[in-house]
C-alpha positions, 0 to 999 in steps of 0.5 A: 208427065211431059215436064222434066225437072233438072234441079239435080243438074243445077245442084251438081253444077253449084256443088250444093246439097238438097238440104242446103238448097231447101234451107236457103229456099225456105222449103222442107227437104221432103217437099224439095225431093218431091219437086226434084224427083218429078212427083210434084203436080204444081210449083208456086211461082214464088218457090220457082223464083226462090230456086232460081235466085239461090241457084242463079239460073233461069226457070228453063234451067230447072224445067223442060218439056219432053214429048210423051214418047221420050218419058217412057210412054209408048204410043198406042198400037195401031188398030187393024 
């Protein structure tokens, strides 16, 4: 997926554990792990806002777009 999630970067900068962040945001550690590991298909704006509030950051600090080639997919081979 071309959207990369950098929650782990912000957690390290804030010296905060996943469990503490989950508790302060009001979601389960399992759901936070799904989001943090890039396996989530969607995120509620309310959850994103809570993450930003707790981590004192902007949404762009947590989410970024990557070109398809940059996330491990290679372009289709050229046809002869």
